[in-house]
Residue, then its C-alpha position, 0 to 999 in steps of 0.5 A: m509295311r513295317v518300314a511304313s509304320r516306322d516312317v509314320s511314327a517318326s513323322t508323328s514324333d517330329s511333329r510333336t517335337s516341332t509343336w512343343v518347341g513352337i509352343a514354347v517359343g511362342l508362349v515365352l515371347l508372349g510372356l516377355v510382352a507381359a513382363f513390361a507391364i510388371g517390371l517397368p514401373k519398378a525399374s523406373g524407380a530403381d534409383d529411389a533410396s527407399a527401393a529394396p536391395a536387389v536380390d539374386l533370382t534363380l529359378p529351381d530345377t523343379l517346381p512344387g508338384g513335380y514340374a521339371a525344368a525343360d532344359d534338362p533332358a531327364a524331364f522327357a525321359d519317360g514320356d512320348l518325347a523321350q527320343q527328342a529330349d536332348q533337342i528340346a532341352q537344348q532349345q529350352a536352355a537357349n530360350t532361358a539364357y536369352g530370356d534372362k538376359v533380355l529381362k534383366d537388361v531391359l527392366g534394369a531389375p532382378a528377373a529370371t525365366r525358365s520353362y518346365v514340363v509336367d506329365g511329359t508334354n504339358a509345358v509351363f512357362v515361368q517368370v519371376f521379378q523383384s517387383a510388387g506386380g499389379a500392372f497385368s492385363p491382356s492387350s484386349l478383353t472379349d467376353p467368351a460368353s458373348t461369342n457363341g462358342g467363338g472363344g474370348l479373352t478375359m481376366a479373373k481372380v483365382g485364389d490370391g492370383i490374377c489370371i488372364l484366361t484364353y478361351g478357344q472355340s467350342q462345339d456347343g456354343t458355350p465358353g467351356d474351359p480356358s484353353s490357356s491361362q497366365c497368372q500373376v501372384t505376388h508375395d512381398q516384393l517378388t512376383v511370379q507370372i506363370q503360363s500354360a495351355g495344359v495346366s489349369a489356372e487354379e493349379l498354376v496359382h498353387v504352383a506360383d504360391g509354392l515357388l514364391d514361398d521358396l524364393s522368399g526364403s532364399a532372398q531372406d538368406q542373402 
């Protein structure tokens, strides 16, 4: 019976790892699609003499509020995914390197991306652009209140950010709370997009505000 218990535990851990990595890859790719709406207008005017000088954008190892970079095994050291920390961190480091290259090459403007984790399992995905932002919307909009609990996709202003809110199915026929949120926040000429299925839109905007304050200070020092 002890052997069976270990097998079940190992299976559960592997499933959690696969789920986390799968969510990470899927959301990063989704974020890259949205990146075109923000970055391309800025990139198309990159030769404009009035354009702001390019800055070196680097996302930090931690975000305000205790969010740790998912490409560091230490981010999972005290959580349920501790045994898979190295595997997850390696995958996330590869995703970050690839995302950074694609964003910069395609947009032709400074940009960076990185994944973070809070509370051991809640994934948060961040992109930052040297851009004024503004062009930000999902591929379609569905009123969650009109689907009798079937979910939907809408937008809302949250604090000083704009958020795409995804609602999943609910048992009581009401929209309930969003199942995931993706928010855009702009300060001056820097824009952050931040996305998570485990963190509220209000918290995402708060984190983005803090990150932009830090990045703006770094840009001014360059």
